N, C-alpha and C positions, 0 to 999 in steps of 0.2 A: 328492496332486495339487492344484495351486493352482487355485482357482475362477476362472473367466473373469470379468473386470470388466464391468459393464454399459456398453454403448456405444451411441451413436446417431450418425447421419450429420450431423444439423443440430441447433442449439440449439432447445430447447423454449420455448414462450411468445413473447410479443411482443418484438421486438429493442429494446434500449435504445439511446439516442443514441450514435452512433459518429462519430469523426472521419474514418475511412477505411472507408466502407461497402463498398468493392470488395474489401477484404482479408477473408480468412476469420477467423471468431472463434477465438481461441486458448484463452481462458479464460472460462468462463461460471459465475457464482456465482448460485445460486437459493435465496432464503429461508434464508440461512445463520444459524444461531443457536448461541450458546455460553452456557450457563448454569452458573455455579459454585454449588454448594450451600452454604448457611450451616448449620453444624452447631454444636449446643450441648449441654451436659450431659454426664454421665459416659458415657452411651450413644451420644453423637454423633448425636443425633436431628436430622434435617433440618428446620429451622424456616422456611426461606425460600431464595431464589435470587438471585444477582447476575446480571442480565442484561447481560453484557459486550457481546455482539453479538446483536441482536434483529431478525432478518428482513432481512438484507442481501442485495441482488441487484444485479449489474452484470456487464458484459462487457468484455473486453480483446481487441482484434484484433492480429493479427501486426504487429510493428513499431511499435506504439502505446505511448504513455506515459499512464497514468491516474494522476493526482494524487489522493491520498486525504488530506483535511485535516480538522482539527477540534481542539478543546481537548484537553488531557491527560485521559485517562480516558474518551474518547469511544468506544474500541473499535478504533482503527485497527491497532495492533500486534497485537491478538488476531485480527483479520481476516486479517492477513498470515500469522499462525501457523497458522490454520485452513487456509488455501490450501496451505501447504507441508506440511500434515499433521504439523506439529510438535506440534499439539494436536488432539484428536478432537472434532469438532463434536457438539453436542447434537442437532441435526437439520439438514436442508438438503442441498444438493448442490453439489459443486465439479467441474464438467466441464472436462476439459483435452484439447486435440487432440493425439492421438498416433497416428502412422502413418495419418493421414487420417480418423480417427474420433474422436468426442468420448467420452471415458472418464471415468466417475464415480469420483473418487478417495476419496470418503468411506468406502465400505465395504471398501476394500482392506486386506489385511494388510501387515505390515512387509515381508515377502518380496515380495509382489506389487507393492509401491510402489517397489522398487529400480530398475526401468528408467525410472521417471518422475523419480527424483532427479537424473538427468543433465540433464534439461530444465527443472527448477525449482530455482533457486538463490536465495541471499539475501546481501545486504550489510547488516551490522549497524550499529547506531547508534554505538556506542562502540568506536573503533579500539584503545583501550587494554586492554579487557577481553575483546574478541572474538578476540584472537590469543594462543595459548599461549606464555607467556614461556620455556618450556623447549624449545621447538622452534625450529629455524632457519627462515629464510625459505624455503629449499628444501623442508624437510619440510612446512611449512604449505601451500605451493602445490601440491606434488606429492601430498599426502594423498588428495584426491579421485580423482586419476588412478590411484593405487595401489589404493584401495578398489574401484574399478570395473574394474580391470585394463585400463586404457586405454592404458598405456605402461609401459615398464620399461627399465632399463639406460641406454644412451647416448641413446635417444629421449626418455626421461623428463627427463633433464638439458636436452636441447635444447628441449623444450616449456616447461619452467620458465623457461629463459633468454628464450625468445621472449615469454612472458607478462609477464615483468618489463619487457622493453623496450616492450611494448605499452602498459603503464600508466605509462611514463615513469621507470622505475627502471633502474639499471645491473645487468648480469649479475653483477658482482663482489659485489653485495649479498646473494646467495643464501645465503652461509654465515654471515651475521650473525643475531643475535637481535633480537626486536622492540624491546627497550629501547634499541637504538641508533638508532631512527628517530623522527622527528617525528610529530605526529598526522596530518598530511596524507599523509605517506609510509606510515604504517601503514594508512590507509584505502585507499591504492593497492594495498597488499599484499592487503588483503581483497577488493578488486575483482578482482585477478588470480586469487585462489582461486575466486571465484564464476564466473569465465569459463573455468576450466580444462577444463571438460567441454562447452563450447560450448552453453550452455543456450538455450532459446527464451524463457523468462520469468525475470526477476530481480525479486525483491521487495526494494525499497530501503527499509529501515526507518530513516527520518530519517538518511541517510548523511552529512549535512553539518552537523547540528545541533551537534555537538561540536567543530567546526573554526572557526578564525578566518575572518573575512569574506573576506579575500583568498584564503584557501585554498579556501573554499567555491566561489568562482567557477571555480577551476582544476578541482576535482573535478566540478563540474557540466558544464563544457565537456568533460571527459574522458568522462563518461557519455554525452553526446550524440554524441561522435565514435565511441565504441564501438557505440552503437546504429545509426549510419549504416553502419558497416563490417560489422556482423554481423547486422543486422536484428533486434535484440533487442527484446522487449516489456518494459516496466517497470510495476510497480505502485509508485509513488513516494509513500511515507508521509511526511507532514510536518505541522508545525503552523504553519510560516511560509509564508504565501501569497505573499510576495514571491519566495521561492525556487521554489515550485511553478510560478509563472507562466512562468518561463524554460525549463522543461523539459517541461511537460505538454501533450499534445494536448487532453485533457479533464480536468475536475476534478470529483470527488465530495466532497461535504461531509457529514461525519458529526456527529451529535449524540446522545449518550446511547444509543449502540449501534445507531442507525438512520441510514440515509442520507436526508438531507433535500433534496438537490439534486444534479443531475448536468447538466453542459453543457460545451460546447466552452470552452476556457480564456478566449479573448478575449471570448466572449459572456457568461460568468459574471462576469468582472471588470467589464465594461461595463454589464450589465443583469441584476443578481441578482434572483431571484424569491422568495427566502425571507429573512425578517427576520434569521435567524442568520447567513446569508451576508453580508448587509449590514453587520452588526456586526463580523465578521471583517475585511471589507475596509477598514472605517474605522480599524482598528488598524495598517494598513500605513503605515510612515513615508513621507512624501512626499519626493521628490527635488528639488523646486524650492520656494523660499520663497514663490513666487507662488501656489502651489496652496493653496486654502482647505482646512483640515483641521478637520473636525467629528467628534470621536471619539464613538462610541456606546458608552456604558458600560452594560452590561447589569446590572440589579439582581439582588441575591441571589446565591446560589451554584448551581452545577450540582447538580440533584436526584440523590439516590442511585439508582444502577442496581438496587439491591436493593428499592427502593420508588419506582418512577417515577410521576410524576403521571398522573391519567387524562386522556383525550383527547389533544391534541397535547402531546408531552413538553416543548416549548419555551414553552408558554403562560404558565408561571410567571415568565418573564423577558422576554416579548415585549411591546413597547409598542403593538402593533397588535391584541393578543388581544381576542376577543369571546366571547360566551357559548358559541357552538358549539365554540370551541377547547377549552373545558374539559370537554366531554363526548364529543366525537367525534374520533378520530384521523384526520387527513387522509391519504389514500393518495398514493403517489408516482405522479404522473400528468403527461402531456405538457402543457406550458404555452407551447410555441413549437417552432420547428424544431430538432430534436435537443437539446431542453431539457426536463427533467422536474423537478418540485418537489413537495414534500409540505407544501402550505399551502392552507388553504381560500380565501384571498383572493390567490393568486399572480397572477391576471390583473388585479386591480383596484388593488393597492397600487403606489404610486409610490416605488420604493426607489432609493437612491443607490449608484451603483457608482464606479469609477475609470477614467480614460482610460489 
């Protein structure tokens, strides 16, 4: 007998800032952690831990897009994998709304997770390695439908044809192999596969970073159109803030395994409250030669997640750091309407955003 997963009707704890407060919470992540052990010696003795994700909390409401940004190695992709249960969390909770109740996915077995796989899907970063070169387009897109026994026979072929047309490809393409397509077309195939089971939440793991700029715009517009048509919610993982700006309702900024700021997209770009966010915004290329550009170059390197600095993890590179930053870690707290930041001086610093 399969154990019943823990459920609750409403999210626990204080609500984090949301763009659509009238919509129900679809996903709630609470104090999520993932530590990878460091083993040495013949007996593989554990001598330390890499804190890839260290106490992440956020919410995503139905039909909302949350952008998750940060430098490479900040823990963005690991967070997405933990939500999908592609990796088992060290601790924390991932609650997902299923049949009207919030269900904790973290303790569920592989068998108990199967009904949730239909509602949680992923679009991968690399369209060249995420598609099996030995499978035709029909096999790739139909695989989730076959695994979950959602369609068969003529109905299966019809649904694959409709999915291809939905993402801007021709039905005649279904018998071709991935090598016959460009990068943008391959990513469209990946999107069709993710939508085959009509999910509620799609984790987009840097879905346009491997594409040309002109193709990026097409894929982003496609994702927005699909969201409007099917009411999808996105966790959009990226390192390019100029891309995130055009698709996200809210943006969460990660640094060294922690979220340091969450706000509505336009508010965060205009009025950042964390020095790390200010530095990221300064790196966005300006579209007009009249705009003054003053790049903030952060000193040093990103600290090792195996040995993070005490206090605020960003204080070793922050030009505003003071003594308290070196000894006391700032909590993620409200600093404005629907705006939270983890900085001791978030209310007093005059940080520069972009219009």
